[in-house]
C-alpha positions in Angstrom: 98.1 148.4 56.8 96.4 147.3 60.0 98.2 145.0 62.5 96.3 142.7 64.8 96.6 143.9 68.4 98.3 141.6 71.0 94.9 141.3 72.7 93.3 140.2 69.4 95.9 137.5 69.1 95.8 136.5 72.7 92.1 135.8 73.1 91.8 133.0 70.5 95.0 131.5 71.9 93.7 131.7 75.4 90.4 130.1 74.4 92.3 127.3 72.5 94.4 126.7 75.6 91.2 126.5 77.7 89.8 123.9 75.3 93.1 121.9 75.8 92.7 122.2 79.6 89.1 120.9 79.3 90.3 118.0 77.2 92.8 117.1 79.8 90.2 117.3 82.5 87.9 115.0 80.5 90.8 112.5 80.2 91.2 112.6 84.0 87.5 112.0 84.6 87.6 109.1 82.1 90.5 107.6 84.0 88.6 108.0 87.3 85.5 106.4 85.8 87.6 103.3 84.8 89.3 103.0 88.2 86.5 103.7 90.7 83.7 101.3 91.4 82.5 98.4 93.6 85.7 96.6 92.5 88.6 99.1 93.0 91.2 98.9 90.3 94.6 100.6 90.1 95.4 102.7 87.1 98.1 100.2 86.2 95.6 97.4 86.2 93.2 99.3 84.0 95.9 100.2 81.5 97.1 96.6 81.4 93.7 95.3 80.7 93.1 97.9 78.0 96.3 96.9 76.2 95.9 93.1 76.7 92.3 92.0 76.9 92.2 88.9 79.1 89.6 86.7 80.8 90.2 87.9 84.4 87.6 89.6 86.6 89.4 92.9 86.2 89.2 92.6 82.4 85.5 91.8 82.5 84.8 94.8 84.7 86.8 97.1 82.5 85.6 96.0 79.1 82.0 94.9 79.8 81.0 97.4 82.5 83.1 100.5 82.8 84.2 101.2 79.3 80.6 101.1 77.9 79.3 103.1 80.9 82.0 105.8 80.4 81.4 106.0 76.6 77.6 106.4 77.3 78.3 109.1 79.8 80.6 111.0 77.4 78.0 110.9 74.5 75.0 111.7 76.7 76.8 114.5 78.4 77.9 116.1 75.1 74.4 115.6 73.6 72.5 117.2 76.5 75.0 120.1 76.7 74.8 120.8 72.9 71.0 120.6 73.1 71.0 123.2 75.9 73.2 125.5 73.8 70.9 125.3 70.8 67.6 125.7 72.7 69.0 128.8 74.6 70.3 130.3 71.4 67.0 129.5 69.6 64.8 131.1 72.3 67.3 133.7 73.4 66.3 132.6 76.9 69.1 131.9 79.4 66.8 129.7 81.5 65.7 127.5 78.6 66.4 123.7 79.1 66.3 120.9 76.5 63.2 119.6 78.3 61.5 122.7 77.1 60.5 121.0 73.9 58.7 118.3 75.8 61.3 115.7 74.8 61.6 114.1 78.2 57.9 113.9 78.7 57.3 112.6 75.2 60.0 109.9 75.7 58.4 108.9 79.0 54.9 108.7 77.5 56.1 106.5 74.7 58.0 104.2 77.1 54.9 103.8 79.3 52.7 103.2 76.2 55.2 100.5 75.1 55.1 98.9 78.5 51.3 98.7 78.4 51.5 97.2 74.9 53.8 94.5 76.2 57.2 95.8 74.9 59.8 94.6 77.4 63.1 94.6 75.5 65.6 97.4 76.1 65.9 98.0 72.3 62.2 98.4 72.1 62.1 101.0 74.9 65.0 102.9 73.2 63.2 103.1 69.9 59.9 104.1 71.6 61.7 106.8 73.6 63.3 108.2 70.4 59.9 108.2 68.7 58.1 109.8 71.6 60.7 112.5 71.9 60.4 113.4 68.2 56.6 113.4 68.2 56.5 115.7 71.3 59.0 118.1 69.9 57.1 118.2 66.6 53.9 118.9 68.5 55.5 121.7 70.5 56.9 123.2 67.2 53.4 123.2 65.6 51.6 124.6 68.7 54.3 127.2 69.2 54.1 128.4 65.6 57.9 128.8 65.4 57.7 129.8 61.7 56.1 133.1 62.4 58.0 136.4 62.8 59.6 137.1 66.2 59.0 133.6 67.5 62.5 133.4 68.9 61.7 136.0 71.4 58.0 136.1 72.1 57.8 133.1 74.4 55.3 131.0 72.4 57.7 128.1 72.1 58.3 128.1 75.9 54.6 128.2 76.6 53.9 125.4 74.1 56.6 123.3 75.6 55.3 123.8 79.1 51.8 122.9 78.0 52.7 119.8 76.1 55.1 118.6 78.7 52.6 119.1 81.5 49.9 117.2 79.6 52.2 114.3 78.8 53.6 114.2 82.3 50.1 114.1 83.7 49.2 111.2 81.4 52.3 109.3 82.5 51.6 109.9 86.2 48.0 108.7 85.9 48.9 105.6 84.0 51.7 104.5 86.3 49.6 105.2 89.4 46.8 103.0 88.1 49.0 100.3 86.7 51.5 98.8 89.1 53.3 96.7 86.5 53.8 99.8 84.3 55.1 101.7 87.4 57.5 99.0 88.4 59.1 98.9 84.9 58.9 102.6 84.2 60.6 103.8 87.5 63.9 102.2 86.6 64.1 104.1 83.3 62.7 107.3 84.8 65.4 107.8 87.5 68.1 108.7 85.0 71.0 106.3 85.3 74.1 105.0 83.5 74.2 101.7 85.3 73.6 98.4 83.6 73.5 100.1 80.2 75.2 98.0 77.5 77.1 99.5 74.6 74.3 98.3 72.3 72.0 101.0 73.8 74.4 103.7 72.7 74.8 102.1 69.2 71.0 102.1 68.9 70.8 105.8 69.6 74.0 106.6 67.7 72.3 107.5 64.4 70.1 110.1 66.1 73.1 111.5 68.1 75.3 111.7 65.0 72.6 113.3 62.9 72.0 115.9 65.7 75.7 116.6 65.9 76.0 117.1 62.1 73.0 119.5 62.1 74.4 121.4 65.1 77.7 122.0 63.2 75.8 123.1 60.1 73.6 125.6 62.0 76.3 127.2 64.2 77.1 130.2 61.9 73.5 131.0 60.8 72.2 130.7 64.4 75.0 133.0 65.6 74.1 135.6 63.0 70.4 135.6 64.1 71.6 136.9 67.5 71.6 140.3 65.9 68.0 140.0 64.7 66.1 138.4 61.8 66.5 141.4 59.6 70.2 141.5 60.0 70.3 137.7 59.4 68.3 138.0 56.3 70.5 140.7 55.0 73.5 138.4 55.4 71.8 135.6 53.5 70.5 133.6 56.5 67.0 132.2 56.5 65.5 132.6 60.0 62.8 130.0 59.5 65.1 127.4 58.1 67.7 128.0 60.7 65.2 127.7 63.6 63.8 124.5 62.1 67.2 123.0 61.8 68.1 124.0 65.4 64.9 122.5 66.7 65.6 119.3 64.7 69.1 119.1 66.1 67.9 119.7 69.7 65.3 117.0 69.3 67.8 114.4 67.9 70.4 115.1 70.6 68.1 115.3 73.6 65.9 112.5 72.4 68.8 110.2 71.8 70.4 111.0 75.1 67.1 110.5 77.0 66.4 107.2 75.3 69.8 105.8 76.4 70.1 107.2 80.0 66.6 108.4 80.9 65.8 112.0 81.9 68.8 113.7 83.3 68.1 117.3 84.4 70.2 120.4 84.9 73.1 119.6 82.7 71.6 121.1 79.5 70.7 124.3 81.5 74.0 124.8 83.4 76.7 123.8 81.0 76.0 126.5 78.3 76.2 129.1 81.1 79.5 127.8 82.2 80.8 127.9 78.6 79.6 131.5 78.1 81.2 132.5 81.4 84.5 131.3 79.9 84.4 132.3 76.3 81.5 134.9 75.9 78.6 134.6 73.5 80.2 133.5 70.3 78.3 130.4 69.5 81.2 128.5 67.9 83.3 128.7 71.0 80.3 128.0 73.3 79.6 124.8 71.3 83.2 123.7 71.5 83.4 124.3 75.2 80.0 122.7 76.0 80.9 119.6 74.0 83.7 119.0 76.6 82.2 120.5 79.7 79.1 118.3 79.4 80.9 115.0 79.4 83.2 116.2 82.2 80.3 117.1 84.4 78.3 113.9 83.8 81.3 111.5 84.1 82.4 113.3 87.3 78.8 113.0 88.7 78.7 109.3 87.9 82.1 108.7 89.6 80.8 110.6 92.7 77.7 108.5 92.8 79.8 105.4 93.0 82.1 106.8 95.7 79.4 108.1 97.9 77.4 104.9 98.2 80.2 102.3 97.7 79.8 99.3 97.2 76.4 100.4 95.8 75.9 103.7 93.9 73.6 106.7 93.6 72.0 107.3 90.2 73.7 110.0 88.2 70.5 112.1 87.8 70.3 112.3 91.6 73.9 113.4 91.9 73.4 115.9 89.2 70.5 117.5 91.0 72.5 117.6 94.3 75.7 119.2 92.9 74.1 121.0 90.0 72.0 123.6 91.8 74.8 125.0 94.0 77.2 125.2 91.0 74.5 127.0 88.9 73.8 129.5 91.7 77.6 130.2 92.1 77.8 130.8 88.3 75.0 133.2 88.4 76.2 135.1 91.4 79.9 135.2 90.5 79.7 137.4 87.4 77.4 138.7 84.7 77.0 135.8 82.3 76.5 136.8 78.6 73.1 136.1 77.3 72.7 133.6 74.5 
């Protein structure tokens, strides 16, 4: 009778303990997000207003500004991180980013088209961004021919994404340069920010985000099996084509929903999966679990830093992500050998 070794018992326990530590870190970042801002609040004041919702200025700030903003940061951070995990596992490319599918460019093109057509409401822009993200990802999928054999490794999806993204980005740049009104409205969305976003924006994108999360959970095991090759996956009862189609759909829903709410936010979907694999290795289930916590931690922390660095104003979270993200990513790459997806 075989007996599990102490090491075999210890690793899952250590990984579970790491998840608990990440959850505590997320709670700390949420607390900081509720406290820090143009109107500084003490933790006691925030807790009091959360328990007994009043009509004071502090209550208004907590309930109408910081709680929605923090909730959006958590959902967007998790969505972009999970999208990064899926696209890197799908392409087996550690440098793949959710924007690879042209989602950001498609969302931007749809928003600009809506502005030219006279769509001014935030809900309209959200729906257009979701639609544009889906259309762009679908076009990349068709052009890349992901149903063929070996497409996870041969780079066609990467090349198709680069081509479609470059084309749509060029169209957006040309239109906004020629139309001042379109440029003035588009630039506020394009900067990537969590400021002035009501909870209704998150609720509008919630169906896409929840559907993407559900598909992600369903595709974890078959996508993990495909790491050993299509033949091995097929022998174990996994359909490579169906698995890749589901992973692409989940990536599109997650990244499209997040981009529609907060605008394009770079780096997070690229770096978080690397950080997760540095902690737990290449097992996709653990990578997904860690990424779903590390993504919100990173985005909420970046948002808090943006408020601190420019108080009483703020720096948009996408700018902060770019400033702190690159050094962190370089440190991760140089510190140790990161397992490939």
